mmJSON file of the N, C-alpha and C atoms, coordinates in Angstrom:
{"data_MODEL":{"atom_site":{
"group_PDB":["ATOM","ATOM","ATOM","ATOM","ATOM","ATOM","ATOM","ATOM","ATOM","ATOM","ATOM","ATOM","ATOM","ATOM","ATOM","ATOM","ATOM","ATOM","ATOM","ATOM","ATOM","ATOM","ATOM","ATOM","ATOM","ATOM","ATOM","ATOM","ATOM","ATOM","ATOM","ATOM","ATOM","ATOM","ATOM","ATOM","ATOM","ATOM","ATOM","ATOM","ATOM","ATOM","ATOM","ATOM","ATOM","ATOM","ATOM","ATOM","ATOM","ATOM","ATOM","ATOM","ATOM","ATOM","ATOM","ATOM","ATOM","ATOM","ATOM","ATOM","ATOM","ATOM","ATOM","ATOM","ATOM","ATOM","ATOM","ATOM","ATOM","ATOM","ATOM","ATOM","ATOM","ATOM","ATOM","ATOM","ATOM","ATOM","ATOM","ATOM","ATOM","ATOM","ATOM","ATOM","ATOM","ATOM","ATOM","ATOM","ATOM","ATOM","ATOM","ATOM","ATOM","ATOM","ATOM","ATOM","ATOM","ATOM","ATOM","ATOM","ATOM","ATOM","ATOM","ATOM","ATOM","ATOM","ATOM","ATOM","ATOM","ATOM","ATOM","ATOM","ATOM","ATOM","ATOM","ATOM","ATOM","ATOM","ATOM","ATOM","ATOM","ATOM","ATOM","ATOM","ATOM","ATOM","ATOM","ATOM","ATOM","ATOM","ATOM","ATOM","ATOM","ATOM","ATOM","ATOM","ATOM","ATOM","ATOM","ATOM","ATOM","ATOM","ATOM","ATOM","ATOM","ATOM","ATOM","ATOM","ATOM","ATOM","ATOM","ATOM","ATOM","ATOM","ATOM","ATOM","ATOM","ATOM","ATOM","ATOM","ATOM","ATOM","ATOM","ATOM","ATOM","ATOM","ATOM","ATOM","ATOM","ATOM","ATOM","ATOM","ATOM","ATOM","ATOM","ATOM","ATOM","ATOM","ATOM","ATOM","ATOM","ATOM","ATOM","ATOM","ATOM","ATOM","ATOM","ATOM","ATOM","ATOM","ATOM","ATOM","ATOM","ATOM","ATOM"],
"id":[1,2,3,4,5,6,7,8,9,10,11,12,13,14,15,16,17,18,19,20,21,22,23,24,25,26,27,28,29,30,31,32,33,34,35,36,37,38,39,40,41,42,43,44,45,46,47,48,49,50,51,52,53,54,55,56,57,58,59,60,61,62,63,64,65,66,67,68,69,70,71,72,73,74,75,76,77,78,79,80,81,82,83,84,85,86,87,88,89,90,91,92,93,94,95,96,97,98,99,100,101,102,103,104,105,106,107,108,109,110,111,112,113,114,115,116,117,118,119,120,121,122,123,124,125,126,127,128,129,130,131,132,133,134,135,136,137,138,139,140,141,142,143,144,145,146,147,148,149,150,151,152,153,154,155,156,157,158,159,160,161,162,163,164,165,166,167,168,169,170,171,172,173,174,175,176,177,178,179,180,181,182,183,184,185,186,187,188,189,190,191,192,193,194,195],
"type_symbol":["N","C","C","N","C","C","N","C","C","N","C","C","N","C","C","N","C","C","N","C","C","N","C","C","N","C","C","N","C","C","N","C","C","N","C","C","N","C","C","N","C","C","N","C","C","N","C","C","N","C","C","N","C","C","N","C","C","N","C","C","N","C","C","N","C","C","N","C","C","N","C","C","N","C","C","N","C","C","N","C","C","N","C","C","N","C","C","N","C","C","N","C","C","N","C","C","N","C","C","N","C","C","N","C","C","N","C","C","N","C","C","N","C","C","N","C","C","N","C","C","N","C","C","N","C","C","N","C","C","N","C","C","N","C","C","N","C","C","N","C","C","N","C","C","N","C","C","N","C","C","N","C","C","N","C","C","N","C","C","N","C","C","N","C","C","N","C","C","N","C","C","N","C","C","N","C","C","N","C","C","N","C","C","N","C","C","N","C","C","N","C","C","N","C","C"],
"label_atom_id":["N","CA","C","N","CA","C","N","CA","C","N","CA","C","N","CA","C","N","CA","C","N","CA","C","N","CA","C","N","CA","C","N","CA","C","N","CA","C","N","CA","C","N","CA","C","N","CA","C","N","CA","C","N","CA","C","N","CA","C","N","CA","C","N","CA","C","N","CA","C","N","CA","C","N","CA","C","N","CA","C","N","CA","C","N","CA","C","N","CA","C","N","CA","C","N","CA","C","N","CA","C","N","CA","C","N","CA","C","N","CA","C","N","CA","C","N","CA","C","N","CA","C","N","CA","C","N","CA","C","N","CA","C","N","CA","C","N","CA","C","N","CA","C","N","CA","C","N","CA","C","N","CA","C","N","CA","C","N","CA","C","N","CA","C","N","CA","C","N","CA","C","N","CA","C","N","CA","C","N","CA","C","N","CA","C","N","CA","C","N","CA","C","N","CA","C","N","CA","C","N","CA","C","N","CA","C","N","CA","C","N","CA","C","N","CA","C","N","CA","C","N","CA","C","N","CA","C"],
"label_alt_id":[null,null,null,null,null,null,null,null,null,null,null,null,null,null,null,null,null,null,null,null,null,null,null,null,null,null,null,null,null,null,null,null,null,null,null,null,null,null,null,null,null,null,null,null,null,null,null,null,null,null,null,null,null,null,null,null,null,null,null,null,null,null,null,null,null,null,null,null,null,null,null,null,null,null,null,null,null,null,null,null,null,null,null,null,null,null,null,null,null,null,null,null,null,null,null,null,null,null,null,null,null,null,null,null,null,null,null,null,null,null,null,null,null,null,null,null,null,null,null,null,null,null,null,null,null,null,null,null,null,null,null,null,null,null,null,null,null,null,null,null,null,null,null,null,null,null,null,null,null,null,null,null,null,null,null,null,null,null,null,null,null,null,null,null,null,null,null,null,null,null,null,null,null,null,null,null,null,null,null,null,null,null,null,null,null,null,null,null,null,null,null,null,null,null,null],
"label_comp_id":["UNK","UNK","UNK","UNK","UNK","UNK","UNK","UNK","UNK","UNK","UNK","UNK","UNK","UNK","UNK","UNK","UNK","UNK","UNK","UNK","UNK","UNK","UNK","UNK","UNK","UNK","UNK","UNK","UNK","UNK","UNK","UNK","UNK","UNK","UNK","UNK","UNK","UNK","UNK","UNK","UNK","UNK","UNK","UNK","UNK","UNK","UNK","UNK","UNK","UNK","UNK","UNK","UNK","UNK","UNK","UNK","UNK","UNK","UNK","UNK","UNK","UNK","UNK","UNK","UNK","UNK","UNK","UNK","UNK","UNK","UNK","UNK","UNK","UNK","UNK","UNK","UNK","UNK","UNK","UNK","UNK","UNK","UNK","UNK","UNK","UNK","UNK","UNK","UNK","UNK","UNK","UNK","UNK","UNK","UNK","UNK","UNK","UNK","UNK","UNK","UNK","UNK","UNK","UNK","UNK","UNK","UNK","UNK","UNK","UNK","UNK","UNK","UNK","UNK","UNK","UNK","UNK","UNK","UNK","UNK","UNK","UNK","UNK","UNK","UNK","UNK","UNK","UNK","UNK","UNK","UNK","UNK","UNK","UNK","UNK","UNK","UNK","UNK","UNK","UNK","UNK","UNK","UNK","UNK","UNK","UNK","UNK","UNK","UNK","UNK","UNK","UNK","UNK","UNK","UNK","UNK","UNK","UNK","UNK","UNK","UNK","UNK","UNK","UNK","UNK","UNK","UNK","UNK","UNK","UNK","UNK","UNK","UNK","UNK","UNK","UNK","UNK","UNK","UNK","UNK","UNK","UNK","UNK","UNK","UNK","UNK","UNK","UNK","UNK","UNK","UNK","UNK","UNK","UNK","UNK"],
"label_asym_id":["A","A","A","A","A","A","A","A","A","A","A","A","A","A","A","A","A","A","A","A","A","A","A","A","A","A","A","A","A","A","A","A","A","A","A","A","A","A","A","A","A","A","A","A","A","A","A","A","A","A","A","A","A","A","A","A","A","A","A","A","A","A","A","A","A","A","A","A","A","A","A","A","A","A","A","A","A","A","A","A","A","A","A","A","A","A","A","A","A","A","A","A","A","A","A","A","A","A","A","A","A","A","A","A","A","A","A","A","A","A","A","A","A","A","A","A","A","A","A","A","A","A","A","A","A","A","A","A","A","A","A","A","A","A","A","A","A","A","A","A","A","A","A","A","A","A","A","A","A","A","A","A","A","A","A","A","A","A","A","A","A","A","A","A","A","A","A","A","A","A","A","A","A","A","A","A","A","A","A","A","A","A","A","A","A","A","A","A","A","A","A","A","A","A","A"],
"label_entity_id":["1","1","1","1","1","1","1","1","1","1","1","1","1","1","1","1","1","1","1","1","1","1","1","1","1","1","1","1","1","1","1","1","1","1","1","1","1","1","1","1","1","1","1","1","1","1","1","1","1","1","1","1","1","1","1","1","1","1","1","1","1","1","1","1","1","1","1","1","1","1","1","1","1","1","1","1","1","1","1","1","1","1","1","1","1","1","1","1","1","1","1","1","1","1","1","1","1","1","1","1","1","1","1","1","1","1","1","1","1","1","1","1","1","1","1","1","1","1","1","1","1","1","1","1","1","1","1","1","1","1","1","1","1","1","1","1","1","1","1","1","1","1","1","1","1","1","1","1","1","1","1","1","1","1","1","1","1","1","1","1","1","1","1","1","1","1","1","1","1","1","1","1","1","1","1","1","1","1","1","1","1","1","1","1","1","1","1","1","1","1","1","1","1","1","1"],
"label_seq_id":[1,1,1,2,2,2,3,3,3,4,4,4,5,5,5,6,6,6,7,7,7,8,8,8,9,9,9,10,10,10,11,11,11,12,12,12,13,13,13,14,14,14,15,15,15,16,16,16,17,17,17,18,18,18,19,19,19,20,20,20,21,21,21,22,22,22,23,23,23,24,24,24,25,25,25,26,26,26,27,27,27,28,28,28,29,29,29,30,30,30,31,31,31,32,32,32,33,33,33,34,34,34,35,35,35,36,36,36,37,37,37,38,38,38,39,39,39,40,40,40,41,41,41,42,42,42,43,43,43,44,44,44,45,45,45,46,46,46,47,47,47,48,48,48,49,49,49,50,50,50,51,51,51,52,52,52,53,53,53,54,54,54,55,55,55,56,56,56,57,57,57,58,58,58,59,59,59,60,60,60,61,61,61,62,62,62,63,63,63,64,64,64,65,65,65],
"pdbx_PDB_ins_code":[null,null,null,null,null,null,null,null,null,null,null,null,null,null,null,null,null,null,null,null,null,null,null,null,null,null,null,null,null,null,null,null,null,null,null,null,null,null,null,null,null,null,null,null,null,null,null,null,null,null,null,null,null,null,null,null,null,null,null,null,null,null,null,null,null,null,null,null,null,null,null,null,null,null,null,null,null,null,null,null,null,null,null,null,null,null,null,null,null,null,null,null,null,null,null,null,null,null,null,null,null,null,null,null,null,null,null,null,null,null,null,null,null,null,null,null,null,null,null,null,null,null,null,null,null,null,null,null,null,null,null,null,null,null,null,null,null,null,null,null,null,null,null,null,null,null,null,null,null,null,null,null,null,null,null,null,null,null,null,null,null,null,null,null,null,null,null,null,null,null,null,null,null,null,null,null,null,null,null,null,null,null,null,null,null,null,null,null,null,null,null,null,null,null,null],
"Cartn_x":[86.34,85.538,84.218,83.132,81.808,81.472,80.407,79.934,79.569,78.934,78.575,79.82,80.87,82.128,82.725,82.661,83.208,82.413,81.098,80.265,80.577,80.652,80.95,82.319,83.285,84.64,84.654,83.981,83.916,83.203,82.124,81.399,82.293,83.029,83.928,84.954,85.358,86.341,85.813,84.527,83.97,83.066,82.779,81.791,82.144,83.387,83.756,83.633,84.071,83.967,82.493,81.702,80.271,79.615,79.891,79.308,79.783,81.051,81.599,80.937,80.768,80.173,78.705,78.004,76.576,76.254,77.258,77.025,76.148,76.146,75.308,74.068,73.686,72.592,71.282,70.97,69.684,69.669,70.788,70.864,69.825,69.684,68.742,67.462,67.09,65.893,64.977,64.282,63.432,62.306,61.753,60.684,61.229,62.386,62.988,63.274,63.771,64.031,62.73,61.672,60.369,59.85,59.991,59.53,60.318,61.623,62.435,62.05,61.783,61.318,60.001,59.123,57.844,58.071,58.947,59.242,59.797,60.707,61.281,60.165,59.288,58.181,57.28,56.925,56.038,56.681,57.998,58.709,59.109,58.974,59.425,58.834,59.718,59.299,58.921,58.989,58.595,59.778,60.983,62.162,62.879,63.882,64.709,63.933,64.38,63.845,64.967,64.694,65.722,65.883,67.13,67.493,68.148,67.325,67.818,67.862,68.982,69.12,69.13,69.579,69.536,70.926,71.899,73.258,73.96,74.879,75.696,75.02,73.766,73.071,73.464,73.985,74.483,73.391,72.16,71.071,70.517,70.553,69.895,70.858,72.137,73.116,72.995,73.032,72.884,73.865,75.082,76.051,75.656,74.761,74.33,73.236,72.748,71.658,72.132],
"Cartn_y":[234.164,233.602,234.367,233.609,234.226,234.604,235.37,235.708,234.442,233.49,232.23,231.495,231.499,230.847,231.53,232.85,233.596,233.294,233.244,232.931,231.519,230.564,229.185,229.089,229.792,229.775,230.368,231.482,232.112,231.2,230.571,229.673,228.505,227.949,226.834,227.203,228.452,228.891,228.829,229.039,229.086,227.914,227.016,225.955,225.037,224.586,223.675,224.336,225.571,226.304,226.503,226.874,227.092,225.82,224.678,223.41,223.032,223.264,222.933,223.783,225.056,225.969,225.641,225.102,224.833,223.377,222.534,221.092,220.694,221.438,221.121,221.975,222.561,223.533,223.005,221.749,221.218,220.774,220.822,220.357,221.027,222.312,223.047,223.427,222.69,223.028,221.809,221.447,220.255,220.354,221.537,221.685,221.427,221.979,221.754,220.268,219.587,218.153,217.394,217.775,217.122,217.366,218.566,218.864,218.071,217.944,217.152,215.672,215.156,213.764,213.576,214.566,214.503,214.458,215.29,215.301,213.944,213.399,212.083,211.033,211.071,210.112,210.247,211.46,211.696,211.286,211.427,211.127,209.664,208.908,207.513,206.729,206.161,205.356,206.142,207.459,208.285,208.771,208.501,208.944,210.047,210.61,211.638,212.924,213.624,214.93,215.937,217.027,218.034,219.004,219.317,220.33,221.442,222.297,223.286,224.682,225.334,226.704,226.818,225.771,225.726,225.587,226.256,226.152,224.924,224.364,223.258,221.892,221.846,220.578,219.784,220.444,219.767,219.091,219.521,218.917,217.673,217.624,216.532,215.652,215.86,215.034,213.599,212.611,211.213,210.79,211.328,210.957,211.508,212.501,213.101,212.32,211.255,210.461,209.636],
"Cartn_z":[52.737,53.817,53.881,53.922,53.983,55.425,55.574,56.924,57.696,57.024,57.686,58.17,57.359,57.762,58.988,59.018,60.163,61.436,61.311,62.476,62.969,62.055,62.44,63.102,62.573,63.129,64.537,64.715,66.043,67.04,66.61,67.495,67.907,66.946,67.251,68.317,68.346,69.329,70.761,70.925,72.286,72.641,71.692,71.916,73.082,73.168,74.251,75.618,75.723,76.993,77.356,76.387,76.595,77.134,76.496,76.932,78.334,78.61,79.933,81.015,80.761,81.741,82.016,81.026,81.169,81.421,81.587,81.682,82.87,83.949,85.105,85.197,84.101,84.076,84.656,84.447,84.905,86.357,87.02,88.407,89.291,89.186,90.028,89.328,88.271,87.505,87.369,88.444,88.378,87.339,87.141,86.149,84.741,84.434,83.118,82.9,83.931,83.81,83.549,84.241,84.041,82.627,82.132,80.772,79.736,79.932,79.006,79.055,80.26,80.364,79.612,79.693,78.985,77.473,76.977,75.541,75.115,75.899,75.586,75.552,76.537,76.594,75.359,74.999,73.855,72.533,72.439,71.187,71.076,72.148,72.17,70.994,70.192,69.05,67.816,67.882,66.732,65.906,66.358,65.624,66.356,65.718,66.37,66.66,67.679,68.035,67.824,67.139,66.873,68.028,68.333,69.32,68.514,67.913,66.958,67.553,67.376,67.853,69.36,70.029,71.494,72.099,71.533,72.048,71.508,72.285,71.788,71.889,72.296,72.404,73.64,74.629,75.825,76.65,76.496,77.276,76.609,75.302,74.59,73.827,73.986,73.298,73.801,72.887,73.32,74.415,74.43,75.454,76.819,76.844,78.09,78.796,78.176,78.772,79.917],
"occupancy":[1.0,1.0,1.0,1.0,1.0,1.0,1.0,1.0,1.0,1.0,1.0,1.0,1.0,1.0,1.0,1.0,1.0,1.0,1.0,1.0,1.0,1.0,1.0,1.0,1.0,1.0,1.0,1.0,1.0,1.0,1.0,1.0,1.0,1.0,1.0,1.0,1.0,1.0,1.0,1.0,1.0,1.0,1.0,1.0,1.0,1.0,1.0,1.0,1.0,1.0,1.0,1.0,1.0,1.0,1.0,1.0,1.0,1.0,1.0,1.0,1.0,1.0,1.0,1.0,1.0,1.0,1.0,1.0,1.0,1.0,1.0,1.0,1.0,1.0,1.0,1.0,1.0,1.0,1.0,1.0,1.0,1.0,1.0,1.0,1.0,1.0,1.0,1.0,1.0,1.0,1.0,1.0,1.0,1.0,1.0,1.0,1.0,1.0,1.0,1.0,1.0,1.0,1.0,1.0,1.0,1.0,1.0,1.0,1.0,1.0,1.0,1.0,1.0,1.0,1.0,1.0,1.0,1.0,1.0,1.0,1.0,1.0,1.0,1.0,1.0,1.0,1.0,1.0,1.0,1.0,1.0,1.0,1.0,1.0,1.0,1.0,1.0,1.0,1.0,1.0,1.0,1.0,1.0,1.0,1.0,1.0,1.0,1.0,1.0,1.0,1.0,1.0,1.0,1.0,1.0,1.0,1.0,1.0,1.0,1.0,1.0,1.0,1.0,1.0,1.0,1.0,1.0,1.0,1.0,1.0,1.0,1.0,1.0,1.0,1.0,1.0,1.0,1.0,1.0,1.0,1.0,1.0,1.0,1.0,1.0,1.0,1.0,1.0,1.0,1.0,1.0,1.0,1.0,1.0,1.0],
"B_iso_or_equiv":[0.0,0.0,0.0,0.0,0.0,0.0,0.0,0.0,0.0,0.0,0.0,0.0,0.0,0.0,0.0,0.0,0.0,0.0,0.0,0.0,0.0,0.0,0.0,0.0,0.0,0.0,0.0,0.0,0.0,0.0,0.0,0.0,0.0,0.0,0.0,0.0,0.0,0.0,0.0,0.0,0.0,0.0,0.0,0.0,0.0,0.0,0.0,0.0,0.0,0.0,0.0,0.0,0.0,0.0,0.0,0.0,0.0,0.0,0.0,0.0,0.0,0.0,0.0,0.0,0.0,0.0,0.0,0.0,0.0,0.0,0.0,0.0,0.0,0.0,0.0,0.0,0.0,0.0,0.0,0.0,0.0,0.0,0.0,0.0,0.0,0.0,0.0,0.0,0.0,0.0,0.0,0.0,0.0,0.0,0.0,0.0,0.0,0.0,0.0,0.0,0.0,0.0,0.0,0.0,0.0,0.0,0.0,0.0,0.0,0.0,0.0,0.0,0.0,0.0,0.0,0.0,0.0,0.0,0.0,0.0,0.0,0.0,0.0,0.0,0.0,0.0,0.0,0.0,0.0,0.0,0.0,0.0,0.0,0.0,0.0,0.0,0.0,0.0,0.0,0.0,0.0,0.0,0.0,0.0,0.0,0.0,0.0,0.0,0.0,0.0,0.0,0.0,0.0,0.0,0.0,0.0,0.0,0.0,0.0,0.0,0.0,0.0,0.0,0.0,0.0,0.0,0.0,0.0,0.0,0.0,0.0,0.0,0.0,0.0,0.0,0.0,0.0,0.0,0.0,0.0,0.0,0.0,0.0,0.0,0.0,0.0,0.0,0.0,0.0,0.0,0.0,0.0,0.0,0.0,0.0],
"pdbx_formal_charge":[null,null,null,null,null,null,null,null,null,null,null,null,null,null,null,null,null,null,null,null,null,null,null,null,null,null,null,null,null,null,null,null,null,null,null,null,null,null,null,null,null,null,null,null,null,null,null,null,null,null,null,null,null,null,null,null,null,null,null,null,null,null,null,null,null,null,null,null,null,null,null,null,null,null,null,null,null,null,null,null,null,null,null,null,null,null,null,null,null,null,null,null,null,null,null,null,null,null,null,null,null,null,null,null,null,null,null,null,null,null,null,null,null,null,null,null,null,null,null,null,null,null,null,null,null,null,null,null,null,null,null,null,null,null,null,null,null,null,null,null,null,null,null,null,null,null,null,null,null,null,null,null,null,null,null,null,null,null,null,null,null,null,null,null,null,null,null,null,null,null,null,null,null,null,null,null,null,null,null,null,null,null,null,null,null,null,null,null,null,null,null,null,null,null,null],
"auth_seq_id":[1,1,1,2,2,2,3,3,3,4,4,4,5,5,5,6,6,6,7,7,7,8,8,8,9,9,9,10,10,10,11,11,11,12,12,12,13,13,13,14,14,14,15,15,15,16,16,16,17,17,17,18,18,18,19,19,19,20,20,20,21,21,21,22,22,22,23,23,23,24,24,24,25,25,25,26,26,26,27,27,27,28,28,28,29,29,29,30,30,30,31,31,31,32,32,32,33,33,33,34,34,34,35,35,35,36,36,36,37,37,37,38,38,38,39,39,39,40,40,40,41,41,41,42,42,42,43,43,43,44,44,44,45,45,45,46,46,46,47,47,47,48,48,48,49,49,49,50,50,50,51,51,51,52,52,52,53,53,53,54,54,54,55,55,55,56,56,56,57,57,57,58,58,58,59,59,59,60,60,60,61,61,61,62,62,62,63,63,63,64,64,64,65,65,65],
"auth_comp_id":["UNK","UNK","UNK","UNK","UNK","UNK","UNK","UNK","UNK","UNK","UNK","UNK","UNK","UNK","UNK","UNK","UNK","UNK","UNK","UNK","UNK","UNK","UNK","UNK","UNK","UNK","UNK","UNK","UNK","UNK","UNK","UNK","UNK","UNK","UNK","UNK","UNK","UNK","UNK","UNK","UNK","UNK","UNK","UNK","UNK","UNK","UNK","UNK","UNK","UNK","UNK","UNK","UNK","UNK","UNK","UNK","UNK","UNK","UNK","UNK","UNK","UNK","UNK","UNK","UNK","UNK","UNK","UNK","UNK","UNK","UNK","UNK","UNK","UNK","UNK","UNK","UNK","UNK","UNK","UNK","UNK","UNK","UNK","UNK","UNK","UNK","UNK","UNK","UNK","UNK","UNK","UNK","UNK","UNK","UNK","UNK","UNK","UNK","UNK","UNK","UNK","UNK","UNK","UNK","UNK","UNK","UNK","UNK","UNK","UNK","UNK","UNK","UNK","UNK","UNK","UNK","UNK","UNK","UNK","UNK","UNK","UNK","UNK","UNK","UNK","UNK","UNK","UNK","UNK","UNK","UNK","UNK","UNK","UNK","UNK","UNK","UNK","UNK","UNK","UNK","UNK","UNK","UNK","UNK","UNK","UNK","UNK","UNK","UNK","UNK","UNK","UNK","UNK","UNK","UNK","UNK","UNK","UNK","UNK","UNK","UNK","UNK","UNK","UNK","UNK","UNK","UNK","UNK","UNK","UNK","UNK","UNK","UNK","UNK","UNK","UNK","UNK","UNK","UNK","UNK","UNK","UNK","UNK","UNK","UNK","UNK","UNK","UNK","UNK","UNK","UNK","UNK","UNK","UNK","UNK"],
"auth_asym_id":["A","A","A","A","A","A","A","A","A","A","A","A","A","A","A","A","A","A","A","A","A","A","A","A","A","A","A","A","A","A","A","A","A","A","A","A","A","A","A","A","A","A","A","A","A","A","A","A","A","A","A","A","A","A","A","A","A","A","A","A","A","A","A","A","A","A","A","A","A","A","A","A","A","A","A","A","A","A","A","A","A","A","A","A","A","A","A","A","A","A","A","A","A","A","A","A","A","A","A","A","A","A","A","A","A","A","A","A","A","A","A","A","A","A","A","A","A","A","A","A","A","A","A","A","A","A","A","A","A","A","A","A","A","A","A","A","A","A","A","A","A","A","A","A","A","A","A","A","A","A","A","A","A","A","A","A","A","A","A","A","A","A","A","A","A","A","A","A","A","A","A","A","A","A","A","A","A","A","A","A","A","A","A","A","A","A","A","A","A","A","A","A","A","A","A"],
"auth_atom_id":["N","CA","C","N","CA","C","N","CA","C","N","CA","C","N","CA","C","N","CA","C","N","CA","C","N","CA","C","N","CA","C","N","CA","C","N","CA","C","N","CA","C","N","CA","C","N","CA","C","N","CA","C","N","CA","C","N","CA","C","N","CA","C","N","CA","C","N","CA","C","N","CA","C","N","CA","C","N","CA","C","N","CA","C","N","CA","C","N","CA","C","N","CA","C","N","CA","C","N","CA","C","N","CA","C","N","CA","C","N","CA","C","N","CA","C","N","CA","C","N","CA","C","N","CA","C","N","CA","C","N","CA","C","N","CA","C","N","CA","C","N","CA","C","N","CA","C","N","CA","C","N","CA","C","N","CA","C","N","CA","C","N","CA","C","N","CA","C","N","CA","C","N","CA","C","N","CA","C","N","CA","C","N","CA","C","N","CA","C","N","CA","C","N","CA","C","N","CA","C","N","CA","C","N","CA","C","N","CA","C","N","CA","C","N","CA","C","N","CA","C","N","CA","C","N","CA","C"],
"pdbx_PDB_model_num":[1,1,1,1,1,1,1,1,1,1,1,1,1,1,1,1,1,1,1,1,1,1,1,1,1,1,1,1,1,1,1,1,1,1,1,1,1,1,1,1,1,1,1,1,1,1,1,1,1,1,1,1,1,1,1,1,1,1,1,1,1,1,1,1,1,1,1,1,1,1,1,1,1,1,1,1,1,1,1,1,1,1,1,1,1,1,1,1,1,1,1,1,1,1,1,1,1,1,1,1,1,1,1,1,1,1,1,1,1,1,1,1,1,1,1,1,1,1,1,1,1,1,1,1,1,1,1,1,1,1,1,1,1,1,1,1,1,1,1,1,1,1,1,1,1,1,1,1,1,1,1,1,1,1,1,1,1,1,1,1,1,1,1,1,1,1,1,1,1,1,1,1,1,1,1,1,1,1,1,1,1,1,1,1,1,1,1,1,1,1,1,1,1,1,1]
}}}
């Protein structure tokens, strides 16, 4: 097992809990919600937007819309 495999395995162990704990993160962050709406508006019709290195993608996952 490589170091990358070990990191991926460890992340998989905590990913669901991490996403569950942060699922309501934007509730009290109106500025963050506004900034995300702006990004969505700017990207409209231009194709996918990457959410890279930002945790489990709980804020930008298509099911979260």
